[in-house]
C-alpha positions as a printed NumPy array, in Angstrom:
array([[ 14.978,  27.375, -60.41 ],
       [ 17.689,  25.439, -59.669],
       [ 20.429,  27.02 , -57.819],
       [ 23.087,  24.89 , -60.376],
       [ 20.689,  26.599, -63.191],
       [ 21.188,  30.097, -62.039],
       [ 20.946,  32.406, -65.502],
       [ 23.607,  34.861, -64.62 ],
       [ 23.593,  37.906, -67.142],
       [ 26.271,  41.013, -67.6  ],
       [ 24.48 ,  44.074, -68.489],
       [ 24.982,  47.824, -68.484],
       [ 21.252,  48.377, -69.61 ],
       [ 17.945,  45.9  , -68.827],
       [ 17.468,  42.523, -70.679],
       [ 14.557,  40.082, -69.593],
       [ 15.116,  36.377, -69.198],
       [ 17.53 ,  36.364, -66.048],
       [ 17.247,  35.113, -63.017],
       [ 20.504,  37.185, -61.822],
       [ 21.003,  40.574, -64.198],
       [ 24.626,  42.218, -63.021],
       [ 25.254,  45.849, -64.177],
       [ 28.993,  47.639, -63.791],
       [ 27.588,  51.045, -64.585],
       [ 26.299,  53.936, -62.81 ],
       [ 22.908,  53.552, -61.106],
       [ 20.916,  55.683, -62.414],
       [ 21.681,  55.087, -66.146],
       [ 20.783,  51.949, -65.399],
       [ 17.879,  52.178, -64.161],
       [ 16.509,  54.386, -66.718],
       [ 16.519,  51.178, -68.735],
       [ 14.269,  49.339, -66.278],
       [ 10.215,  49.09 , -67.319],
       [  7.645,  50.657, -64.657],
       [  6.405,  48.525, -62.116],
       [  8.356,  45.329, -62.855],
       [  9.947,  45.107, -58.609],
       [  9.046,  43.804, -56.029],
       [ 11.61 ,  44.493, -53.92 ],
       [ 13.816,  47.388, -53.396],
       [ 16.585,  46.702, -50.948],
       [ 19.277,  48.472, -50.608],
       [ 22.334,  50.025, -47.893],
       [ 23.452,  53.621, -49.931],
       [ 26.686,  54.991, -49.574],
       [ 26.047,  57.286, -46.416],
       [ 29.064,  60.331, -47.733],
       [ 31.039,  58.944, -45.24 ],
       [ 34.163,  59.06 , -47.618],
       [ 34.309,  55.136, -48.351],
       [ 36.716,  53.775, -51.001],
       [ 33.587,  53.6  , -53.189],
       [ 32.525,  56.668, -52.818],
       [ 33.575,  60.38 , -53.352],
       [ 32.316,  62.512, -50.199],
       [ 30.08 ,  65.343, -51.085],
       [ 28.22 ,  68.226, -49.708],
       [ 25.256,  66.797, -48.157],
       [ 22.851,  68.379, -49.702],
       [ 24.496,  67.411, -52.757],
       [ 24.404,  63.721, -51.623],
       [ 20.876,  64.015, -50.955],
       [ 20.165,  65.357, -53.764],
       [ 21.87 ,  62.565, -56.279],
       [ 19.825,  59.936, -53.675],
       [ 16.755,  61.183, -54.089],
       [ 17.234,  61.282, -58.17 ],
       [ 17.899,  57.236, -57.45 ],
       [ 14.779,  56.837, -54.865],
       [ 12.345,  58.578, -58.183],
       [ 13.531,  56.015, -60.196],
       [ 13.131,  53.04 , -58.138],
       [ 10.202,  54.824, -56.515],
       [  9.067,  54.052, -60.735],
       [ 10.215,  50.588, -61.33 ],
       [  8.754,  49.7  , -58.249],
       [  5.203,  47.531, -58.148],
       [  2.124,  49.054, -56.788],
       [  2.393,  46.091, -54.167],
       [  6.415,  46.232, -54.645],
       [  8.543,  47.258, -51.048],
       [ 10.913,  49.245, -50.486],
       [ 13.398,  48.911, -47.811],
       [ 16.132,  51.567, -47.616],
       [ 18.782,  50.534, -44.732],
       [ 20.754,  53.774, -43.569],
       [ 22.971,  54.608, -40.426],
       [ 24.583,  58.022, -39.522],
       [ 26.384,  60.565, -41.597],
       [ 28.982,  62.262, -39.394],
       [ 30.919,  65.57 , -39.723],
       [ 33.423,  67.506, -37.938],
       [ 31.706,  65.372, -34.697],
       [ 28.245,  65.984, -35.52 ],
       [ 25.39 ,  62.848, -36.046],
       [ 22.985,  63.212, -38.725],
       [ 20.695,  60.679, -38.612],
       [ 20.183,  59.788, -42.272],
       [ 16.519,  57.78 , -41.733],
       [ 15.44 ,  61.44 , -40.298],
       [ 16.469,  63.024, -43.493],
       [ 15.607,  59.878, -46.291],
       [ 11.541,  60.153, -44.439],
       [ 10.897,  63.104, -46.317],
       [ 12.223,  61.826, -49.536],
       [  9.576,  59.162, -49.306],
       [  7.378,  60.07 , -47.331],
       [  6.188,  64.539, -48.434],
       [  7.671,  64.224, -52.218],
       [  6.722,  60.252, -52.872],
       [  3.625,  59.936, -51.21 ],
       [  5.051,  56.636, -49.469],
       [  3.991,  54.626, -46.838],
       [  6.116,  53.703, -43.686],
       [  5.179,  50.085, -42.179],
       [  8.292,  50.026, -39.924],
       [ 11.301,  51.821, -39.043],
       [ 13.111,  49.106, -38.112],
       [ 16.026,  48.918, -35.582],
       [ 19.213,  46.512, -37.213],
       [ 21.368,  46.479, -33.662],
       [ 24.773,  44.695, -33.819],
       [ 27.445,  43.948, -31.731],
       [ 30.809,  45.002, -33.029],
       [ 32.304,  48.015, -35.239],
       [ 34.322,  50.792, -35.116],
       [ 34.694,  52.631, -31.189],
       [ 33.874,  56.642, -31.073],
       [ 36.19 ,  58.432, -28.55 ],
       [ 33.917,  61.678, -27.893],
       [ 30.825,  60.033, -28.173],
       [ 28.736,  56.713, -27.467],
       [ 29.786,  53.958, -29.916],
       [ 26.856,  53.513, -32.15 ],
       [ 26.13 ,  49.652, -32.455],
       [ 22.443,  50.067, -34.538],
       [ 21.027,  51.163, -38.103],
       [ 17.631,  51.292, -39.559],
       [ 15.705,  49.35 , -42.09 ],
       [ 12.922,  51.717, -43.441],
       [  9.925,  49.4  , -44.962],
       [  7.84 ,  51.863, -47.113],
       [  5.352,  50.899, -49.884],
       [  3.441,  52.072, -52.524],
       [ -0.042,  51.858, -51.527],
       [ -2.362,  49.975, -48.53 ],
       [ -2.363,  46.853, -51.141],
       [  0.882,  45.367, -50.408],
       [  3.204,  41.704, -50.406],
       [  3.347,  40.853, -46.468],
       [  4.208,  36.765, -45.691],
       [  4.246,  36.812, -42.086],
       [  4.133,  33.157, -41.871],
       [  8.238,  32.339, -43.552],
       [ 10.027,  34.647, -40.808],
       [  7.612,  33.862, -37.923],
       [  9.801,  32.86 , -35.011],
       [  8.675,  30.305, -31.608],
       [  7.043,  31.243, -29.463],
       [  7.822,  32.011, -25.442],
       [  5.174,  30.872, -24.259],
       [  3.192,  28.445, -26.624],
       [  1.232,  26.416, -23.687],
       [ -0.652,  30.183, -22.871],
       [ -4.589,  29.623, -23.231],
       [ -7.082,  32.25 , -23.247],
       [ -8.49 ,  32.78 , -19.709],
       [-11.879,  33.916, -20.461],
       [-14.148,  34.337, -23.467],
       [-15.735,  31.924, -26.005],
       [-12.252,  30.598, -26.466],
       [-11.717,  30.157, -22.668],
       [ -9.387,  27.112, -22.267],
       [ -8.309,  26.851, -25.655],
       [ -4.5  ,  27.765, -26.717],
       [ -3.91 ,  31.662, -28.096],
       [ -0.8  ,  31.215, -29.244],
       [ -0.193,  30.745, -33.274],
       [  1.016,  27.224, -34.043],
       [  3.231,  28.347, -36.549],
       [  4.739,  30.786, -34.233],
       [  4.468,  35.028, -33.69 ],
       [  5.392,  38.021, -35.242],
       [  9.005,  39.305, -34.686],
       [  9.755,  42.651, -33.619],
       [ 10.696,  45.371, -35.221],
       [ 14.069,  45.731, -33.295],
       [ 16.988,  43.235, -34.432],
       [ 19.537,  41.839, -32.334],
       [ 22.56 ,  40.045, -31.948],
       [ 21.578,  37.765, -29.254],
       [ 22.835,  34.738, -28.291],
       [ 19.237,  32.251, -28.948],
       [ 17.707,  34.379, -31.346],
       [ 15.169,  32.386, -32.106],
       [ 13.853,  31.667, -28.421],
       [ 13.264,  35.572, -28.133],
       [ 11.109,  37.951, -30.34 ],
       [ 14.942,  39.27 , -31.146],
       [ 16.321,  38.427, -34.592],
       [ 20.049,  37.257, -34.818],
       [ 22.144,  38.948, -37.356],
       [ 25.747,  39.615, -36.952],
       [ 27.133,  42.3  , -39.12 ],
       [ 30.09 ,  41.301, -41.462],
       [ 33.531,  41.925, -39.883],
       [ 36.911,  39.892, -40.331],
       [ 35.84 ,  36.424, -38.458],
       [ 32.297,  36.385, -40.128],
       [ 32.876,  33.726, -43.228],
       [ 31.19 ,  36.128, -45.657],
       [ 33.888,  38.424, -45.503],
       [ 35.117,  39.798, -48.621],
       [ 37.262,  43.069, -49.308],
       [ 33.794,  45.57 , -49.202],
       [ 34.19 ,  47.516, -45.817],
       [ 30.28 ,  47.478, -45.51 ],
       [ 29.167,  44.134, -46.747],
       [ 25.624,  43.308, -46.677],
       [ 25.002,  40.06 , -44.114],
       [ 23.022,  37.552, -46.574],
       [ 20.192,  36.691, -44.019],
       [ 19.444,  40.535, -42.542],
       [ 18.271,  40.487, -46.528],
       [ 16.521,  37.447, -46.449],
       [ 14.406,  37.339, -43.851],
       [ 12.671,  40.625, -45.926],
       [ 13.044,  38.607, -49.372],
       [ 10.833,  35.86 , -47.28 ],
       [  8.332,  38.29 , -45.501],
       [  8.155,  41.274, -48.618],
       [  8.318,  39.068, -51.778],
       [  6.848,  36.286, -53.605],
       [  8.343,  33.13 , -55.451],
       [ 10.086,  33.938, -59.13 ],
       [  9.384,  38.413, -58.132],
       [ 12.4  ,  40.504, -58.826],
       [ 14.716,  42.233, -56.248],
       [ 16.378,  44.519, -57.129],
       [ 19.446,  46.655, -55.3  ],
       [ 21.378,  49.483, -56.807],
       [ 24.169,  49.947, -54.417],
       [ 24.773,  45.793, -54.287],
       [ 28.127,  46.234, -53.423],
       [ 29.778,  41.99 , -53.573],
       [ 25.585,  40.732, -53.999],
       [ 24.806,  39.984, -50.808],
       [ 21.1  ,  40.653, -51.965],
       [ 21.266,  38.863, -54.837],
       [ 22.387,  36.381, -53.194],
       [ 19.268,  36.163, -50.456],
       [ 16.861,  36.187, -53.574],
       [ 18.032,  33.621, -55.637],
       [ 17.88 ,  31.981, -52.695],
       [ 14.893,  31.556, -52.247],
       [ 13.767,  31.3  , -55.726],
       [ 13.53 ,  35.138, -57.147],
       [ 14.816,  36.981, -59.631],
       [ 17.329,  39.761, -58.658],
       [ 18.975,  42.483, -60.257],
       [ 21.969,  44.228, -59.014],
       [ 24.237,  47.594, -59.525],
       [ 27.63 ,  48.889, -58.955],
       [ 29.922,  50.802, -60.332],
       [ 32.878,  49.669, -58.67 ],
       [ 34.464,  46.607, -61.019],
       [ 36.021,  45.233, -58.169],
       [ 32.915,  44.542, -56.28 ],
       [ 30.473,  43.6  , -59.402],
       [ 34.037,  40.46 , -59.705],
       [ 33.505,  39.609, -56.64 ],
       [ 29.848,  39.829, -56.72 ],
       [ 29.421,  37.57 , -60.32 ],
       [ 32.277,  35.194, -58.024],
       [ 30.169,  34.987, -54.991],
       [ 26.85 ,  34.286, -57.602],
       [ 28.978,  31.617, -59.208],
       [ 30.186,  30.222, -55.93 ],
       [ 26.086,  29.563, -54.835],
       [ 25.888,  27.991, -57.908],
       [ 28.529,  25.267, -57.615],
       [ 27.808,  24.83 , -53.914],
       [ 30.454,  26.49 , -52.958],
       [ 29.68 ,  29.565, -51.379],
       [ 30.457,  30.791, -48.263],
       [ 27.84 ,  32.015, -46.154],
       [ 26.202,  32.177, -42.274],
       [ 22.897,  29.969, -42.013],
       [ 19.938,  32.002, -40.916],
       [ 18.918,  32.075, -37.859],
       [ 22.251,  30.653, -36.788],
       [ 23.042,  31.511, -32.886],
       [ 25.995,  33.881, -32.788],
       [ 28.69 ,  32.382, -30.725],
       [ 28.845,  33.453, -27.056],
       [ 32.099,  33.604, -25.172],
       [ 32.23 ,  30.405, -22.543],
       [ 34.264,  32.637, -20.172],
       [ 37.568,  30.32 , -20.89 ],
       [ 39.119,  31.514, -24.195],
       [ 41.848,  33.803, -23.276],
       [ 40.292,  36.169, -25.786],
       [ 37.783,  36.762, -22.913],
       [ 39.329,  36.699, -19.794],
       [ 41.257,  39.865, -18.164],
       [ 44.842,  40.41 , -18.378],
       [ 47.047,  39.373, -15.732],
       [ 48.518,  42.871, -16.37 ],
       [ 45.607,  44.368, -15.113],
       [ 44.739,  42.094, -11.978],
       [ 48.309,  43.872, -11.014],
       [ 46.972,  47.026, -11.078],
       [ 45.492,  47.837,  -7.854],
       [ 43.003,  50.442,  -9.385],
       [ 41.411,  48.506, -11.635],
       [ 41.422,  45.349,  -9.163],
       [ 38.747,  47.236,  -7.117],
       [ 36.368,  47.925, -10.552],
       [ 37.03 ,  43.937, -11.144]])
């Protein structure tokens, strides 16, 4: 599939013959039109029930009951060798933290019998500052499969070995290189570090004001977060589904790597932005942070990274610095 020839289909029911299918409708309504076992990867970040502009806050149990219905429909359309990645943070109620991955685990494991392959920790360096607890700087991706026979392509997402010159020190392979020449398996912690591909951690900043992909969406997926899931957990021409697509980052990640994509969202404004971003991709105009690009690390010479002069005049603070 050439990016310049992407077949974009807009429809509120499932259609065949598409590269990317975009729906502006209720998620459950659309999911019910998708054929059984037709999707290789389901990846999404569902609403957290925290009162964002695109969601109406519900009682926690009502929220989970609705999400369970969505997950059950997603399970139906997932291939037997497919993968299910649910990216969630925390629900906060009166200052108390409810870790959503714990509540979702029961749905995937005990209600549907799925198997957890990784609980990936996505750590990022920026976000809202808390006043009565430590500031949250991570979210989790629950990666589930239907069976033990599932798609997993490690080679496309390997990272360079830290010590590629290591050798076996005993046994039949004594003296031979012990590392994989293609690189090593990344860890299940994806963190914001300056030299990402020299470590076992993945460098994926969240989408904030100065991020090239930033749109009006308050909780936007960085494209490269999904790219790595797409590369590892699907095959070329497989279908990637995001039932809460927002502004379409998961769809773009799929298209960039010759996969097909389905995205659903009920917010017309977000859907319009998603379509525009897909068209920008087709026309070579999409603003995107490149996969694996190191996060900018201040040198200390920038004004914003220096201690304010008025702090230095305060004797109590001066003693601390």
